[in-house]
C-alpha positions as semicolon CSV with decimal commas, in nm:
position;residue;x (nm);y (nm);z (nm)
1;M;-1,570;8,423;3,474
2;S;-1,268;8,282;3,653
3;G;-0,955;8,440;3,795
4;P;-0,670;8,556;3,574
5;L;-0,442;8,308;3,403
6;L;-0,080;8,297;3,514
7;V;0,178;8,246;3,240
8;E;0,541;8,157;3,309
9;V;0,816;8,254;3,063
10;I;1,090;7,990;3,080
11;R;1,440;8,062;2,953
12;G;1,732;7,828;3,004
13;G;1,515;7,597;3,212
14;R;1,435;7,869;3,467
15;V;1,133;8,090;3,519
16;E;1,233;8,428;3,378
17;S;0,907;8,610;3,442
18;L;0,545;8,562;3,542
19;H;0,253;8,735;3,374
20;E;-0,106;8,763;3,488
21;V;-0,329;8,738;3,182
22;D;-0,683;8,856;3,124
23;A;-0,839;8,659;2,838
24;V;-1,176;8,637;2,666
25;L;-1,310;8,360;2,443
26;L;-1,571;8,475;2,189
27;D;-1,787;8,272;1,955
28;A;-1,819;8,352;1,583
29;S;-2,091;8,611;1,653
30;G;-1,874;8,795;1,906
31;R;-2,062;8,668;2,212
32;M;-1,846;8,607;2,517
33;V;-1,827;8,235;2,588
34;E;-1,576;8,243;2,872
35;A;-1,347;8,494;3,040
36;W;-1,050;8,479;3,274
37;G;-0,954;8,779;3,484
38;D;-1,098;9,123;3,397
39;A;-1,288;9,097;3,068
40;T;-1,349;9,474;3,061
41;R;-0,987;9,587;3,092
42;P;-0,866;9,798;2,794
43;V;-0,623;9,606;2,573
44;M;-0,290;9,711;2,422
45;P;-0,240;9,431;2,167
46;R;0,132;9,490;2,098
47;S;0,274;9,169;1,949
48;A;-0,072;9,022;1,891
49;I;-0,114;9,244;1,585
50;K;0,226;9,179;1,429
51;P;0,068;8,965;1,154
52;I;-0,122;9,278;1,046
53;Q;0,213;9,457;1,004
54;A;0,316;9,186;0,757
55;L;0,000;9,212;0,544
56;P;0,153;9,461;0,296
57;L;0,439;9,217;0,239
58;V;0,185;8,964;0,110
59;S;-0,083;9,192;-0,037
60;T;0,165;9,385;-0,255
61;G;0,312;9,065;-0,395
62;A;0,652;9,129;-0,235
63;A;0,642;8,796;-0,049
64;D;0,598;8,613;-0,380
65;A;0,845;8,834;-0,568
66;F;1,117;8,765;-0,309
67;L;1,016;8,397;-0,279
68;L;0,966;8,422;0,097
69;T;0,966;8,088;0,273
70;D;0,712;7,999;0,542
71;V;0,984;8,058;0,803
72;E;1,062;8,406;0,666
73;L;0,695;8,500;0,657
74;A;0,655;8,373;1,013
75;L;0,950;8,591;1,120
76;A;0,786;8,893;0,955
77;C;0,469;8,823;1,157
78;A;0,621;8,771;1,498
79;S;0,823;8,892;1,791
80;H;1,098;8,663;1,904
81;G;1,370;8,643;2,162
82;G;1,663;8,605;1,924
83;E;1,698;8,232;1,977
84;P;1,956;8,062;1,752
85;A;1,689;7,934;1,511
86;H;1,559;8,289;1,462
87;V;1,907;8,438;1,418
88;D;2,002;8,166;1,169
89;A;1,681;8,216;0,971
90;V;1,728;8,594;0,951
91;A;2,096;8,554;0,855
92;A;1,998;8,313;0,575
93;W;1,723;8,550;0,458
94;L;1,965;8,843;0,449
95;A;2,230;8,638;0,269
96;R;1,977;8,535;0,005
97;L;1,918;8,907;-0,056
98;D;2,295;8,977;-0,064
99;L;2,267;9,175;0,260
100;D;2,419;9,144;0,605
101;A;2,315;9,247;0,957
102;S;2,413;9,610;0,890
103;A;2,102;9,633;0,669
104;L;1,877;9,584;0,971
């Protein structure tokens, strides 16, 4: 086990924030292969489980029925910082559905 990882969030070419990360690498059987930081710390997955929130979109057939693109499905599975590419993709998605930002 090694010390925690340090992650820098860069925005506009500057360090916006620093985050100490505890991480665990497991093999296919669930055995710990390597760990960084505190491998026993309770976890609050937050954004890490966003893809699970999008499962009904796919499993109900709604993604196919609404002809979701890979970009739209990725947006449904993720958190983002509202970068121009994200805003443009959401605006295009809404327009395709004859909606605007007031529908959000």
